[in-house]
PASEBA-1860 file (N, C-alpha, C; in nm, 3 decimals):
! residues 290
1> XXXXXXXX> 1.571/0.296/-1.373/1.516/0.318/-1.239/1.602/0.419/-1.164 ~ 1.538/0.500/-1.084/1.607/0.598/-1.001/1.714/0.527/-0.918 ~ 1.841/0.568/-0.929/1.947/0.500/-0.854/1.930/0.509/-0.704 ~ 1.858/0.610/-0.655/1.834/0.622/-0.512/1.742/0.512/-0.462 ~ 1.658/0.459/-0.551/1.570/0.348/-0.516/1.642/0.216/-0.543 ~ 1.707/0.207/-0.659/1.777/0.085/-0.696/1.880/0.046/-0.591 ~ 1.944/0.144/-0.531/2.045/0.120/-0.429/1.990/0.043/-0.309 ~ 1.859/0.053/-0.284/1.798/-0.015/-0.168/1.745/-0.154/-0.202
9> XXXXXXXX> 1.732/-0.185/-0.331/1.673/-0.312/-0.371/1.773/-0.426/-0.354 ~ 1.719/-0.545/-0.330/1.800/-0.665/-0.319/1.734/-0.779/-0.397 ~ 1.818/-0.866/-0.448/1.768/-0.983/-0.522/1.681/-1.068/-0.431 ~ 1.560/-1.102/-0.473/1.473/-1.183/-0.387/1.517/-1.328/-0.376 ~ 1.611/-1.370/-0.458/1.659/-1.509/-0.455/1.777/-1.523/-0.360 ~ 1.878/-1.434/-0.375/2.002/-1.450/-0.298/2.033/-1.334/-0.205 ~ 1.960/-1.223/-0.217/1.981/-1.109/-0.129/2.093/-1.017/-0.171 ~ 2.155/-1.040/-0.288/2.263/-0.953/-0.336/2.204/-0.823/-0.393
17> XXXXXXXX> 2.286/-0.718/-0.403/2.238/-0.593/-0.464/2.199/-0.615/-0.610 ~ 2.113/-0.526/-0.659/2.068/-0.531/-0.798/2.122/-0.411/-0.874 ~ 2.142/-0.431/-1.004/2.186/-0.324/-1.092/2.114/-0.339/-1.224 ~ 2.107/-0.229/-1.300/2.046/-0.237/-1.432/2.132/-0.324/-1.521 ~ 2.066/-0.410/-1.599/2.137/-0.503/-1.685/2.212/-0.427/-1.794 ~ 2.322/-0.485/-1.841/2.402/-0.424/-1.947/2.336/-0.444/-2.081 ~ 2.393/-0.382/-2.184/2.338/-0.392/-2.320/2.323/-0.538/-2.359 ~ 2.215/-0.564/-2.430/2.185/-0.701/-2.471/2.077/-0.764/-2.387
25> XXXXXXXX> 2.062/-0.713/-2.263/1.955/-0.760/-2.174/1.884/-0.640/-2.113 ~ 1.863/-0.539/-2.196/1.801/-0.416/-2.147/1.660/-0.446/-2.096 ~ 1.615/-0.360/-2.007/1.483/-0.379/-1.950/1.480/-0.483/-1.841 ~ 1.589/-0.492/-1.764/1.596/-0.590/-1.658/1.691/-0.542/-1.549 ~ 1.674/-0.598/-1.429/1.769/-0.581/-1.320/1.837/-0.715/-1.297 ~ 1.965/-0.709/-1.257/2.041/-0.832/-1.241/2.132/-0.818/-1.119 ~ 2.152/-0.929/-1.048/2.241/-0.931/-0.933/2.375/-0.994/-0.974 ~ 2.479/-0.986/-0.889/2.609/-1.043/-0.924/2.605/-1.194/-0.952
33> XXXXXXXX> 2.505/-1.263/-0.899/2.493/-1.407/-0.924/2.409/-1.437/-1.049 ~ 2.380/-1.330/-1.124/2.316/-1.339/-1.254/2.167/-1.377/-1.248 ~ 2.105/-1.359/-1.133/1.960/-1.367/-1.129/1.905/-1.242/-1.195 ~ 1.813/-1.259/-1.287/1.764/-1.147/-1.369/1.615/-1.129/-1.351 ~ 1.571/-1.001/-1.350/1.431/-0.967/-1.324/1.386/-0.864/-1.426 ~ 1.283/-0.898/-1.500/1.237/-0.815/-1.611/1.165/-0.690/-1.563 ~ 1.187/-0.581/-1.636/1.110/-0.458/-1.617/1.003/-0.455/-1.724 ~ 0.877/-0.455/-1.683/0.765/-0.454/-1.777/0.762/-0.322/-1.852
41> XXXXXXXX> 0.702/-0.324/-1.970/0.695/-0.201/-2.049/0.610/-0.096/-1.980 ~ 0.525/-0.137/-1.885/0.445/-0.039/-1.810/0.524/0.025/-1.696 ~ 0.650/-0.020/-1.675/0.737/0.050/-1.582/0.768/-0.019/-1.451 ~ 0.700/-0.127/-1.417/0.730/-0.195/-1.290/0.824/-0.312/-1.315 ~ 0.899/-0.350/-1.211/0.993/-0.461/-1.221/0.937/-0.581/-1.146 ~ 0.952/-0.699/-1.204/0.903/-0.822/-1.142/1.011/-0.877/-1.048 ~ 0.991/-0.862/-0.918/1.087/-0.908/-0.819/1.032/-1.024/-0.738 ~ 0.955/-1.109/-0.802/0.907/-1.230/-0.737/1.015/-1.338/-0.742
49> XXXXXXXX> 1.031/-1.409/-0.634/1.118/-1.527/-0.632/1.028/-1.648/-0.655 ~ 1.005/-1.682/-0.780/0.910/-1.788/-0.813/0.775/-1.729/-0.850 ~ 0.674/-1.813/-0.851/0.541/-1.769/-0.890/0.464/-1.715/-0.770 ~ 0.381/-1.615/-0.797/0.297/-1.560/-0.691/0.188/-1.661/-0.653 ~ 0.154/-1.670/-0.524/0.049/-1.763/-0.483/-0.090/-1.721/-0.528 ~ -0.106/-1.595/-0.566/-0.234/-1.544/-0.614/-0.206/-1.422/-0.700 ~ -0.306/-1.380/-0.778/-0.286/-1.270/-0.872/-0.319/-1.134/-0.814 ~ -0.372/-1.129/-0.693/-0.409/-1.002/-0.633/-0.536/-0.944/-0.693
57> XXXXXXXX> -0.555/-0.816/-0.677/-0.676/-0.751/-0.725/-0.685/-0.758/-0.877 ~ -0.806/-0.779/-0.925/-0.830/-0.789/-1.069/-0.824/-0.651/-1.134 ~ -0.818/-0.651/-1.267/-0.818/-0.525/-1.342/-0.944/-0.444/-1.313 ~ -1.057/-0.513/-1.297/-1.184/-0.444/-1.270/-1.181/-0.378/-1.131 ~ -1.128/-0.450/-1.032/-1.118/-0.393/-0.898/-1.024/-0.273/-0.895 ~ -0.913/-0.285/-0.965/-0.815/-0.176/-0.968/-0.873/-0.053/-1.037 ~ -0.944/-0.075/-1.147/-1.006/0.037/-1.217/-1.109/0.107/-1.129 ~ -1.189/0.027/-1.056/-1.287/0.086/-0.964/-1.218/0.167/-0.856
65> XXXXXXXX> -1.110/0.114/-0.801/-1.037/0.186/-0.697/-0.978/0.315/-0.751 ~ -0.920/0.309/-0.869/-0.861/0.429/-0.927/-0.966/0.538/-0.946 ~ -1.084/0.501/-0.994/-1.191/0.598/-1.016/-1.239/0.658/-0.884 ~ -1.258/0.572/-0.784/-1.312/0.618/-0.656/-1.212/0.709/-0.585 ~ -1.085/0.671/-0.586/-0.984/0.753/-0.519/-0.961/0.884/-0.593 ~ -0.965/0.879/-0.726/-0.945/1.000/-0.804/-1.053/1.105/-0.776 ~ -1.171/1.059/-0.737/-1.279/1.152/-0.703/-1.259/1.219/-0.567 ~ -1.155/1.176/-0.494/-1.121/1.240/-0.368/-1.193/1.186/-0.246
73> XXXXXXXX> -1.266/1.076/-0.261/-1.349/1.028/-0.150/-1.268/0.980/-0.031 ~ -1.146/0.933/-0.055/-1.061/0.885/0.054/-0.942/0.978/0.078 ~ -0.957/1.103/0.041/-0.846/1.196/0.061/-0.811/1.216/0.208 ~ -0.905/1.191/0.298/-0.872/1.204/0.441/-0.764/1.103/0.480 ~ -0.761/0.986/0.413/-0.658/0.886/0.441/-0.524/0.936/0.388 ~ -0.524/0.988/0.266/-0.401/1.042/0.208/-0.343/1.152/0.296 ~ -0.430/1.242/0.342/-0.384/1.355/0.424/-0.327/1.306/0.557 ~ -0.394/1.210/0.619/-0.346/1.158/0.748/-0.211/1.090/0.733
81> XXXXXXXX> -0.194/1.013/0.626/-0.067/0.946/0.601/0.044/1.046/0.572 ~ 0.013/1.147/0.491/0.114/1.247/0.457/0.161/1.321/0.581 ~ 0.068/1.358/0.668/0.106/1.429/0.791/0.191/1.340/0.881 ~ 0.149/1.215/0.897/0.223/1.124/0.985/0.361/1.092/0.930 ~ 0.370/1.075/0.798/0.499/1.046/0.736/0.593/1.164/0.746 ~ 0.541/1.285/0.727/0.624/1.404/0.737/0.682/1.418/0.877 ~ 0.600/1.391/0.978/0.648/1.397/1.116/0.754/1.290/1.140 ~ 0.730/1.170/1.088/0.824/1.060/1.107/0.959/1.091/1.043
89> XXXXXXXX> 0.959/1.145/0.923/1.085/1.177/0.854/1.156/1.291/0.925 ~ 1.081/1.387/0.975/1.144/1.496/1.051/1.214/1.441/1.174 ~ 1.149/1.349/1.244/1.210/1.291/1.363/1.330/1.205/1.327 ~ 1.320/1.132/1.216/1.431/1.050/1.170/1.551/1.137/1.134 ~ 1.523/1.255/1.077/1.630/1.345/1.036/1.709/1.403/1.150 ~ 1.660/1.389/1.273/1.733/1.437/1.389/1.817/1.327/1.452 ~ 1.812/1.205/1.393/1.885/1.091/1.446/1.999/1.054/1.353 ~ 2.123/1.083/1.388/2.236/1.051/1.300/2.246/0.899/1.277
97> XXXXXXXX> 2.295/0.856/1.157/2.326/0.943/1.043/2.199/0.984/0.969 ~ 2.195/1.109/0.924/2.078/1.160/0.855/2.072/1.103/0.714 ~ 1.957/1.050/0.675/1.938/0.993/0.541/1.907/1.106/0.443 ~ 1.991/1.121/0.341/1.973/1.230/0.245/1.850/1.210/0.159 ~ 1.810/1.085/0.138/1.693/1.058/0.055/1.612/0.945/0.119 ~ 1.527/0.978/0.214/1.446/0.875/0.282/1.366/0.794/0.181 ~ 1.357/0.664/0.205/1.277/0.576/0.121/1.145/0.547/0.190 ~ 1.036/0.572/0.118/0.901/0.538/0.164/0.855/0.416/0.084
105> XXXXXXXX> 0.820/0.309/0.152/0.773/0.187/0.087/0.627/0.165/0.123 ~ 0.546/0.139/0.021/0.405/0.105/0.043/0.388/-0.042/0.013 ~ 0.366/-0.121/0.118/0.351/-0.266/0.105/0.204/-0.299/0.085 ~ 0.169/-0.342/-0.037/0.030/-0.358/-0.075/-0.023/-0.227/-0.126 ~ 0.050/-0.166/-0.220/0.028/-0.027/-0.258/-0.094/-0.004/-0.345 ~ -0.146/-0.109/-0.410/-0.256/-0.086/-0.502/-0.215/0.007/-0.613 ~ -0.294/0.110/-0.637/-0.266/0.203/-0.747/-0.154/0.302/-0.715 ~ -0.107/0.304/-0.591/-0.001/0.396/-0.552/-0.046/0.535/-0.513
113> XXXXXXXX> -0.175/0.556/-0.503/-0.224/0.691/-0.473/-0.176/0.740/-0.336 ~ -0.179/0.653/-0.234/-0.136/0.696/-0.102/0.014/0.723/-0.101 ~ 0.091/0.640/-0.168/0.235/0.664/-0.178/0.262/0.798/-0.247 ~ 0.189/0.826/-0.354/0.206/0.953/-0.423/0.177/1.071/-0.334 ~ 0.073/1.061/-0.251/0.038/1.171/-0.160/0.147/1.192/-0.056 ~ 0.204/1.084/-0.006/0.312/1.096/0.093/0.435/1.159/0.030 ~ 0.472/1.115/-0.090/0.590/1.172/-0.157/0.570/1.320/-0.189 ~ 0.448/1.359/-0.219/0.421/1.501/-0.244/0.448/1.586/-0.121
121> XXXXXXXX> 0.436/1.525/-0.003/0.461/1.597/0.122/0.607/1.587/0.166 ~ 0.686/1.504/0.097/0.826/1.482/0.135/0.915/1.506/0.013 ~ 0.953/1.629/-0.012/1.024/1.661/-0.137/1.159/1.594/-0.153 ~ 1.220/1.546/-0.044/1.351/1.481/-0.053/1.343/1.329/-0.054 ~ 1.223/1.274/-0.045/1.208/1.129/-0.035/1.185/1.065/-0.171 ~ 1.214/0.936/-0.178/1.180/0.853/-0.293/1.088/0.741/-0.243 ~ 1.019/0.675/-0.336/0.920/0.578/-0.293/0.921/0.451/-0.376 ~ 0.874/0.343/-0.315/0.862/0.214/-0.382/0.726/0.154/-0.349
129> XXXXXXXX> 0.650/0.122/-0.454/0.520/0.055/-0.439/0.540/-0.094/-0.459 ~ 0.495/-0.174/-0.365/0.501/-0.319/-0.374/0.360/-0.375/-0.379 ~ 0.334/-0.462/-0.473/0.203/-0.526/-0.483/0.218/-0.652/-0.565 ~ 0.120/-0.742/-0.552/0.122/-0.865/-0.631/0.030/-0.856/-0.752 ~ -0.047/-0.747/-0.761/-0.142/-0.728/-0.871/-0.077/-0.651/-0.985 ~ -0.065/-0.712/-1.100/-0.006/-0.644/-1.216/-0.092/-0.525/-1.261 ~ -0.224/-0.536/-1.266/-0.304/-0.418/-1.303/-0.282/-0.300/-1.208 ~ -0.263/-0.329/-1.080/-0.237/-0.221/-0.984/-0.101/-0.159/-1.009
137> XXXXXXXX> -0.001/-0.241/-1.036/0.135/-0.190/-1.053/0.149/-0.107/-1.180 ~ 0.069/-0.136/-1.281/0.073/-0.054/-1.402/0.038/0.091/-1.370 ~ -0.049/0.110/-1.273/-0.085/0.245/-1.230/0.014/0.298/-1.127 ~ 0.057/0.213/-1.035/0.149/0.257/-0.930/0.282/0.304/-0.987 ~ 0.325/0.246/-1.099/0.451/0.287/-1.162/0.447/0.432/-1.209 ~ 0.326/0.487/-1.223/0.310/0.626/-1.268/0.253/0.715/-1.157 ~ 0.255/0.665/-1.033/0.189/0.738/-0.924/0.261/0.866/-0.887 ~ 0.394/0.870/-0.906/0.470/0.989/-0.870/0.605/0.982/-0.940
145> XXXXXXXX> 0.659/1.098/-0.981/0.789/1.097/-1.050/0.903/1.038/-0.968 ~ 0.893/1.043/-0.835/0.999/0.989/-0.750/0.968/0.851/-0.695 ~ 0.876/0.780/-0.761/0.837/0.647/-0.716/0.870/0.542/-0.821 ~ 0.897/0.421/-0.775/0.911/0.304/-0.860/0.812/0.199/-0.809 ~ 0.792/0.095/-0.888/0.696/-0.009/-0.850/0.755/-0.146/-0.878 ~ 0.723/-0.242/-0.792/0.778/-0.376/-0.807/0.672/-0.480/-0.772 ~ 0.668/-0.585/-0.853/0.583/-0.700/-0.825/0.649/-0.782/-0.716 ~ 0.583/-0.794/-0.603/0.640/-0.866/-0.489/0.527/-0.915/-0.401
153> XXXXXXXX> 0.547/-1.032/-0.343/0.451/-1.089/-0.249/0.495/-1.049/-0.109 ~ 0.414/-0.970/-0.040/0.454/-0.920/0.091/0.457/-1.028/0.198 ~ 0.406/-1.148/0.167/0.417/-1.259/0.261/0.556/-1.323/0.254 ~ 0.628/-1.297/0.147/0.762/-1.351/0.132/0.865/-1.248/0.177 ~ 0.992/-1.283/0.162/1.099/-1.188/0.193/1.089/-1.069/0.099 ~ 1.089/-0.949/0.154/1.077/-0.829/0.072/1.209/-0.803/-0.001 ~ 1.202/-0.755/-0.126/1.324/-0.735/-0.206/1.396/-0.605/-0.171 ~ 1.426/-0.589/-0.042/1.486/-0.466/0.009/1.599/-0.500/0.106
161> XXXXXXXX> 1.697/-0.409/0.112/1.808/-0.426/0.205/1.761/-0.406/0.349 ~ 1.834/-0.463/0.442/1.807/-0.443/0.583/1.813/-0.294/0.616 ~ 1.721/-0.248/0.701/1.722/-0.110/0.752/1.727/-0.006/0.641 ~ 1.666/-0.036/0.528/1.674/0.052/0.411/1.560/0.152/0.401 ~ 1.457/0.133/0.482/1.331/0.207/0.465/1.308/0.302/0.583 ~ 1.273/0.424/0.551/1.246/0.523/0.657/1.101/0.518/0.704 ~ 1.009/0.505/0.608/0.866/0.499/0.639/0.804/0.386/0.559 ~ 0.729/0.301/0.626/0.661/0.191/0.558/0.511/0.209/0.574
169> XXXXXXXX> 0.440/0.215/0.461/0.295/0.230/0.462/0.229/0.093/0.444 ~ 0.120/0.073/0.516/0.044/-0.051/0.504/-0.104/-0.014/0.517 ~ -0.171/-0.001/0.404/-0.308/0.050/0.400/-0.403/-0.060/0.351 ~ -0.489/-0.107/0.439/-0.586/-0.213/0.405/-0.515/-0.331/0.337 ~ -0.399/-0.371/0.388/-0.318/-0.472/0.322/-0.262/-0.570/0.425 ~ -0.218/-0.688/0.380/-0.158/-0.784/0.474/-0.032/-0.728/0.539 ~ -0.002/-0.780/0.659/0.112/-0.732/0.736/0.209/-0.847/0.763 ~ 0.333/-0.827/0.726/0.439/-0.924/0.751/0.533/-0.863/0.854
177> XXXXXXXX> 0.503/-0.887/0.981/0.573/-0.819/1.089/0.724/-0.837/1.086 ~ 0.769/-0.959/1.064/0.913/-0.986/1.066/0.985/-0.912/0.954 ~ 0.928/-0.914/0.834/0.991/-0.847/0.721/0.982/-0.695/0.732 ~ 0.870/-0.646/0.781/0.859/-0.502/0.801/0.968/-0.455/0.897 ~ 0.991/-0.531/1.002/1.093/-0.497/1.100/1.232/-0.502/1.037 ~ 1.257/-0.601/0.956/1.390/-0.616/0.895/1.425/-0.498/0.805 ~ 1.330/-0.454/0.721/1.363/-0.351/0.622/1.356/-0.210/0.677 ~ 1.290/-0.190/0.790/1.280/-0.055/0.846/1.407/-0.014/0.917
185> XXXXXXXX> 1.444/0.111/0.898/1.548/0.173/0.978/1.509/0.157/1.126 ~ 1.604/0.130/1.215/1.568/0.116/1.357/1.496/0.238/1.414 ~ 1.517/0.355/1.350/1.445/0.475/1.392/1.330/0.507/1.299 ~ 1.296/0.413/1.210/1.190/0.436/1.113/1.051/0.418/1.171 ~ 0.951/0.431/1.084/0.811/0.430/1.128/0.726/0.346/1.035 ~ 0.641/0.266/1.094/0.540/0.189/1.020/0.404/0.254/1.043 ~ 0.335/0.287/0.932/0.202/0.347/0.939/0.101/0.247/0.887 ~ 0.011/0.203/0.973/-0.086/0.099/0.940/-0.227/0.159/0.941
193> XXXXXXXX> -0.298/0.146/0.828/-0.435/0.194/0.818/-0.528/0.073/0.807 ~ -0.626/0.067/0.896/-0.725/-0.040/0.897/-0.864/0.021/0.913 ~ -0.970/-0.049/0.872/-1.105/0.004/0.890/-1.147/0.005/1.036 ~ -1.210/0.114/1.081/-1.268/0.119/1.214/-1.401/0.043/1.212 ~ -1.458/0.023/1.329/-1.578/-0.060/1.342/-1.694/-0.009/1.259 ~ -1.706/0.124/1.245/-1.820/0.180/1.174/-1.787/0.219/1.030 ~ -1.676/0.169/0.977/-1.640/0.200/0.838/-1.744/0.141/0.743 ~ -1.802/0.227/0.661/-1.904/0.189/0.562/-2.024/0.121/0.628
201> XXXXXXXX> -2.051/0.154/0.754/-2.154/0.083/0.830/-2.291/0.089/0.763 ~ -2.325/0.200/0.698/-2.456/0.214/0.636/-2.477/0.115/0.521 ~ -2.367/0.068/0.462/-2.377/-0.020/0.347/-2.373/-0.169/0.383 ~ -2.323/-0.199/0.502/-2.300/-0.339/0.537/-2.430/-0.419/0.534 ~ -2.532/-0.369/0.604/-2.661/-0.440/0.605/-2.738/-0.416/0.476 ~ -2.736/-0.293/0.429/-2.815/-0.260/0.310/-2.772/-0.339/0.187 ~ -2.642/-0.366/0.177/-2.590/-0.434/0.057/-2.531/-0.570/0.087 ~ -2.541/-0.614/0.214/-2.490/-0.746/0.255/-2.339/-0.757/0.226
209> XXXXXXXX> -2.264/-0.659/0.278/-2.120/-0.657/0.258/-2.048/-0.726/0.374 ~ -1.919/-0.749/0.356/-1.837/-0.805/0.462/-1.828/-0.706/0.579 ~ -1.835/-0.759/0.699/-1.828/-0.676/0.818/-1.684/-0.661/0.866 ~ -1.657/-0.549/0.932/-1.527/-0.529/0.993/-1.514/-0.621/1.113 ~ -1.402/-0.690/1.121/-1.375/-0.779/1.234/-1.372/-0.697/1.363 ~ -1.456/-0.729/1.462/-1.457/-0.651/1.587/-1.325/-0.661/1.663 ~ -1.245/-0.764/1.633/-1.116/-0.780/1.699/-1.001/-0.732/1.610 ~ -1.032/-0.640/1.519/-0.933/-0.596/1.422/-0.807/-0.541/1.488
217> XXXXXXXX> -0.822/-0.458/1.589/-0.706/-0.397/1.653/-0.614/-0.503/1.712 ~ -0.673/-0.605/1.776/-0.592/-0.712/1.833/-0.523/-0.793/1.724 ~ -0.592/-0.812/1.612/-0.532/-0.887/1.504/-0.417/-0.812/1.440 ~ -0.428/-0.679/1.432/-0.317/-0.599/1.379/-0.195/-0.614/1.468 ~ -0.217/-0.601/1.600/-0.104/-0.616/1.693/-0.043/-0.755/1.682 ~ -0.128/-0.856/1.670/-0.078/-0.992/1.658/0.000/-1.016/1.530 ~ -0.046/-0.955/1.421/0.021/-0.975/1.292/0.159/-0.913/1.288 ~ 0.184/-0.818/1.376/0.316/-0.755/1.380/0.413/-0.832/1.469
225> XXXXXXXX> 0.361/-0.937/1.531/0.446/-1.038/1.593/0.542/-0.990/1.700 ~ 0.507/-0.885/1.773/0.596/-0.839/1.878/0.717/-0.763/1.829 ~ 0.721/-0.732/1.699/0.836/-0.660/1.643/0.824/-0.509/1.656 ~ 0.704/-0.461/1.690/0.679/-0.316/1.690/0.611/-0.273/1.819 ~ 0.628/-0.145/1.849/0.560/-0.082/1.962/0.474/0.032/1.909 ~ 0.348/0.033/1.948/0.257/0.141/1.906/0.293/0.268/1.980 ~ 0.310/0.377/1.905/0.344/0.505/1.967/0.235/0.610/1.941 ~ 0.132/0.572/1.868/0.022/0.665/1.843/-0.088/0.598/1.764
233> XXXXXXXX> -0.209/0.647/1.782/-0.323/0.591/1.711/-0.433/0.697/1.704 ~ -0.500/0.705/1.589/-0.610/0.801/1.574/-0.709/0.745/1.475 ~ -0.836/0.776/1.497/-0.942/0.738/1.403/-0.981/0.862/1.324 ~ -0.987/0.847/1.194/-1.024/0.957/1.104/-1.159/0.923/1.040 ~ -1.253/1.018/1.048/-1.389/0.993/0.999/-1.434/1.104/0.905 ~ -1.518/1.066/0.814/-1.584/1.163/0.726/-1.714/1.101/0.677 ~ -1.811/1.186/0.640/-1.935/1.136/0.582/-1.937/1.172/0.435 ~ -1.960/1.072/0.352/-1.968/1.092/0.208/-2.114/1.095/0.164
241> XXXXXXXX> -2.141/1.170/0.061/-2.272/1.171/-0.005/-2.249/1.120/-0.146 ~ -2.286/0.995/-0.172/-2.252/0.927/-0.296/-2.374/0.900/-0.382 ~ -2.351/0.893/-0.510/-2.455/0.843/-0.601/-2.454/0.690/-0.598 ~ -2.557/0.630/-0.650/-2.559/0.483/-0.656/-2.443/0.427/-0.738 ~ -2.410/0.486/-0.854/-2.294/0.435/-0.927/-2.164/0.447/-0.848 ~ -2.150/0.552/-0.768/-2.030/0.565/-0.686/-2.027/0.459/-0.578 ~ -2.143/0.425/-0.521/-2.148/0.317/-0.423/-2.108/0.185/-0.489 ~ -2.156/0.161/-0.609/-2.119/0.039/-0.681/-1.968/0.033/-0.704
249> XXXXXXXX> -1.908/0.146/-0.736/-1.763/0.152/-0.754/-1.691/0.123/-0.622 ~ -1.742/0.179/-0.513/-1.684/0.155/-0.381/-1.687/0.006/-0.346 ~ -1.799/-0.058/-0.370/-1.809/-0.201/-0.341/-1.714/-0.280/-0.432 ~ -1.707/-0.239/-0.558/-1.626/-0.313/-0.654/-1.478/-0.303/-0.633 ~ -1.431/-0.207/-0.553/-1.287/-0.191/-0.536/-1.234/-0.264/-0.413 ~ -1.323/-0.315/-0.328/-1.280/-0.374/-0.201/-1.303/-0.523/-0.192 ~ -1.277/-0.581/-0.075/-1.287/-0.726/-0.059/-1.426/-0.783/-0.081 ~ -1.528/-0.700/-0.061/-1.664/-0.749/-0.085/-1.688/-0.782/-0.232
257> XXXXXXXX> -1.604/-0.727/-0.321/-1.619/-0.756/-0.463/-1.603/-0.904/-0.492 ~ -1.525/-0.974/-0.409/-1.503/-1.117/-0.430/-1.623/-1.200/-0.382 ~ -1.709/-1.141/-0.302/-1.813/-1.219/-0.234/-1.956/-1.173/-0.263 ~ -1.971/-1.076/-0.353/-2.103/-1.017/-0.378/-2.156/-1.062/-0.513 ~ -2.282/-1.108/-0.514/-2.348/-1.144/-0.639/-2.390/-1.017/-0.712 ~ -2.343/-0.996/-0.836/-2.371/-0.870/-0.907/-2.520/-0.840/-0.921 ~ -2.600/-0.942/-0.950/-2.743/-0.919/-0.968/-2.809/-0.877/-0.836 ~ -2.773/-0.945/-0.728/-2.829/-0.910/-0.598/-2.785/-0.771/-0.555
265> XXXXXXXX> -2.659/-0.738/-0.584/-2.608/-0.604/-0.551/-2.685/-0.496/-0.627 ~ -2.709/-0.518/-0.754/-2.781/-0.420/-0.835/-2.921/-0.396/-0.781 ~ -2.987/-0.503/-0.736/-3.121/-0.490/-0.681/-3.119/-0.408/-0.553 ~ -3.023/-0.438/-0.465/-3.014/-0.365/-0.339/-2.975/-0.218/-0.363 ~ -2.886/-0.196/-0.457/-2.845/-0.059/-0.487/-2.963/0.025/-0.535 ~ -3.048/-0.033/-0.617/-3.161/0.041/-0.673/-3.258/0.087/-0.565 ~ -3.256/0.020/-0.450/-3.348/0.056/-0.342/-3.293/0.166/-0.252 ~ -3.165/0.204/-0.269/-3.105/0.306/-0.183/-3.147/0.446/-0.228
273> XXXXXXXX> -3.185/0.533/-0.134/-3.217/0.672/-0.170/-3.088/0.750/-0.196 ~ -3.093/0.838/-0.295/-2.978/0.922/-0.324/-2.996/1.062/-0.263 ~ -2.889/1.127/-0.219/-2.754/1.070/-0.212/-2.744/0.966/-0.101 ~ -2.653/0.871/-0.119/-2.631/0.765/-0.020/-2.530/0.816/0.081 ~ -2.572/0.825/0.206/-2.483/0.871/0.312/-2.398/0.754/0.361 ~ -2.266/0.772/0.357/-2.174/0.664/0.391/-2.065/0.718/0.483 ~ -2.041/0.649/0.593/-1.936/0.685/0.687/-1.804/0.620/0.647 ~ -1.701/0.703/0.632/-1.565/0.653/0.617/-1.498/0.668/0.753
281> XXXXXXXX> -1.450/0.558/0.808/-1.387/0.560/0.940/-1.268/0.464/0.938 ~ -1.149/0.519/0.951/-1.029/0.436/0.948/-0.941/0.469/1.068 ~ -0.865/0.370/1.107/-0.771/0.386/1.218/-0.629/0.388/1.163 ~ -0.554/0.490/1.201/-0.412/0.500/1.165/-0.328/0.474/1.289 ~ -0.253/0.364/1.285/-0.164/0.329/1.394/-0.020/0.363/1.355 ~ 0.051/0.430/1.443/0.191/0.463/1.423/0.274/0.366/1.506 ~ 0.362/0.293/1.439/0.439/0.188/1.505/0.588/0.212/1.486 ~ 0.667/0.180/1.586/0.812/0.190/1.577/0.874/0.053/1.605
289> XX> 0.984/0.023/1.537/1.050/-0.108/1.561/1.100/-0.119/1.704 ~ 1.090/-0.239/1.757/1.143/-0.265/1.892/1.294/-0.297/1.883
END
């Protein structure tokens, strides 16, 4: 593992620093108290303290997400995050002491595509993808040459040192306000992406999908538990023209995949005229630690 990333990691059991294991226990990280964490052959390290409460996104959901994102349909999100992260790191670089290698952490990273886009815009930064889904981490471990990936439950204590992170990404993922605050540099930035009210609106009724919570903005603020102050917010929109198979992939990669009957979905999809016009609308909130 890149030593610039390893230097920021901490044992999820005792909080001690981690180091690569010596000969005889290769493929693992170990702390001074001899807690050991295996590195999977796909490249990610298991930093769970105990068993995960759930397995996260399935292999089918992850594959659908990888296909949909690779087609560029959500590139407006990648671009917005990259721009916001670049500005945040520039501002951080004016606050002594200057971090020679800013760490970008994506909490709930999925395939790591957004983290990869941010790192591409920050040539001096390194990145860490955190997720509880092993299929997602197999892809996130290869998202960028300057990124690493770790199996971690973001509801638990994050396997990172205090104030170790310059930019923390949270895209359509759970928010642990206390832990986000602990690991962020006091001058760091949290970037939160959530669906706007009209996100995928054309598909909600047509395909009987989950609706966006009308109180989403208030819930985001509440989930951060008073640890952060909003310093900026913007809604980014685009209209997609999708084929029916692309719509099926879109549904299969998100939370509606857990709640949609495949046969009923296929019937509703067949009734949609092509191309299917779909609104992408997301809100990017820029937050700073209090």
